[in-house]
C-alpha positions in Angstrom: 138.4 199.4 92.2 136.6 196.1 90.9 137.2 193.4 93.0 136.8 189.9 91.2 134.5 187.0 92.6 137.5 184.6 92.9 139.2 187.4 95.4 136.1 187.5 97.6 135.7 183.6 97.6 139.3 183.2 98.6 139.0 185.9 101.3 135.8 183.9 102.6 137.3 180.7 102.5 140.4 182.2 104.2 138.1 183.5 107.2 136.1 180.3 107.5 139.5 178.2 107.6 141.0 180.3 110.3 137.7 180.5 112.5 137.7 176.5 112.6 140.9 176.6 114.5 140.2 177.0 118.3 143.5 177.3 119.9 145.9 179.6 118.0 148.2 180.1 120.7 152.2 179.2 120.2 151.8 175.9 122.3 152.9 172.8 119.9 156.3 171.9 120.5 159.0 171.2 117.6 160.2 167.8 117.2 163.1 167.4 114.6 163.8 164.0 113.0 167.3 163.2 111.5 167.4 160.3 108.8 166.4 157.1 110.4 164.7 153.8 109.7 161.9 151.4 110.9 162.4 147.7 110.6 160.3 144.7 110.9 161.4 141.8 113.2 162.5 139.6 109.8 164.7 142.8 108.4 166.1 143.1 111.6 167.1 139.7 112.0 168.6 139.7 108.5 170.8 142.8 109.3 171.8 141.7 112.8 171.3 137.9 113.0 168.5 135.3 114.0 166.9 136.2 117.3 168.1 139.7 117.5 166.3 142.2 119.6 166.8 146.2 119.7 168.3 147.6 122.6 166.9 151.2 124.1 169.4 154.1 123.7 167.0 156.8 124.7 163.3 157.0 124.8 161.5 159.7 122.5 158.5 161.9 123.1 155.9 159.6 121.3 154.9 156.7 123.8 156.5 153.5 123.5 158.9 154.4 120.8 162.6 155.0 121.2 166.1 155.6 119.5 167.9 152.2 119.4 171.6 151.6 120.0 171.3 149.9 116.8 172.8 151.6 113.6 173.1 150.8 109.9 174.4 152.0 106.9 172.3 153.1 104.0 173.7 153.2 100.4 172.5 154.9 97.1 174.0 155.4 93.7 175.7 158.5 94.7 176.6 158.2 98.2 177.0 156.1 101.5 175.6 157.2 105.0 177.0 155.2 108.1 175.3 155.1 111.3 171.7 155.8 110.5 169.9 155.0 113.5 167.0 152.5 114.0 163.7 153.8 115.9 162.1 151.0 117.7 160.1 149.0 118.6 160.2 146.9 115.3 157.2 147.5 113.1 155.0 145.6 110.8 156.9 147.3 108.0 160.3 148.5 107.2 160.7 152.3 106.0 163.5 154.8 105.8 162.9 158.6 106.2 165.4 160.8 104.8 165.3 164.8 104.0 165.5 166.1 100.7 169.1 167.0 101.0 169.8 163.3 101.7 167.7 162.3 98.9 169.7 164.5 96.6 173.3 163.4 98.3 172.3 159.7 97.9 171.3 160.2 94.1 167.7 159.2 94.3 164.3 160.9 94.2 162.4 160.1 97.4 158.8 161.2 97.4 157.2 163.4 100.2 154.7 161.0 101.7 153.0 160.3 104.9 154.0 157.1 106.9 153.3 153.7 105.4 152.4 155.5 101.9 155.3 153.7 100.3 153.9 152.7 96.8 156.4 153.6 94.2 158.7 155.2 96.4 162.6 154.9 96.4 164.9 152.1 97.0 168.3 151.9 99.1 170.6 149.1 100.0 170.5 148.7 103.8 173.9 147.2 105.4 174.1 145.8 108.8 176.8 143.7 110.7 175.2 140.3 109.9 173.7 140.9 106.3 172.4 143.3 103.6 169.1 144.1 102.4 168.0 146.1 99.4 164.6 147.8 100.5 162.7 148.4 97.5 160.0 151.1 97.5 160.7 151.9 101.3 162.2 155.3 101.2 160.5 158.6 101.7 160.6 162.2 102.6 158.1 162.3 105.8 155.6 164.7 105.2 155.5 167.2 108.0 152.8 166.4 110.6 151.4 166.9 114.0 150.9 164.0 116.7 147.9 164.8 119.2 145.6 163.1 121.5 142.0 163.2 120.7 141.1 165.8 123.5 144.0 168.0 122.1 142.5 167.8 118.6 139.1 168.9 120.1 141.0 171.8 122.1 142.8 172.9 118.8 139.6 172.5 116.4 141.2 170.0 114.2 140.5 166.4 113.1 142.5 163.3 112.3 143.8 163.8 108.5 143.2 167.5 108.6 145.7 169.5 106.5 146.8 172.9 108.5 148.9 175.7 107.9 151.4 176.4 111.1 153.4 179.6 112.0 156.8 179.7 113.5 158.5 182.5 115.7 161.7 184.0 115.3 163.9 186.1 112.8 163.2 183.4 110.2 159.5 183.0 111.1 157.6 181.1 108.1 154.2 179.6 107.6 154.4 175.6 106.7 151.4 174.8 104.7 150.0 171.3 104.1 150.6 169.8 107.7 148.8 166.8 108.5 147.2 166.1 111.6 147.7 162.6 113.2 145.3 161.9 116.0 145.6 158.8 118.1 145.5 157.5 121.7 149.1 156.6 121.8 150.6 160.2 120.8 152.3 163.1 122.5 151.7 166.4 121.3 154.8 167.5 118.5 155.1 169.0 115.2 157.4 166.8 113.3 159.5 168.1 110.7 163.0 167.1 109.1 166.3 168.9 109.5 166.0 170.7 106.0 162.8 172.2 107.2 164.1 173.0 110.7 167.3 174.4 109.3 165.4 176.9 106.9 163.1 178.1 109.9 166.0 178.1 112.3 164.0 175.9 114.6 165.2 173.6 117.8 163.6 170.8 119.2 161.0 171.8 121.8 160.5 175.6 120.0 156.7 176.2 119.8 154.6 176.5 116.8 150.9 177.4 116.5 148.2 176.2 114.0 146.7 179.3 112.1 144.1 177.7 109.8 143.1 174.9 107.5 145.1 174.3 104.3 143.2 175.2 100.9 
């Protein structure tokens, strides 16, 4: 049987990519993100009143971040979702993160993007107890990603900005491709996916996944 050059090139590339990963254990916990919103102080005050401050409902795993008690409604051309939770603290930018199913139901086409990559994204109306905002080019389906500290990145054999493939366990175990590595000094090790992705693989928060190689 004759083997094509492309087959050999792909085989070699896969071996090289996989060999760069030092730790292939199922050791990275899953964090599942439901629809939520980040807001600036200015937008928070528009929605809740001048001088308003977020209050903590529950700390989340990422250091310094929390699920706030405060919620808003978001509205698109086809649907209206009440009680969408704000994640704190306030940020330098406002951003709504939804799933693909949410996007279809709302009647918009939110692109898959990493956080803050909002150019030519989607638009939704946000309704608070004291005001209404139209957030134009502020709506995305967040790209799946892994948060980690610098020493953890060294341990796994990855760098900030790498795209990797990860594997899940269980009867619906799958491989997620194009998972962004996000390394910072204010991180907790966690694989972030949305509810659609978690349901497809029957994953729960704190389930463990592993990195198997760099994406091609």
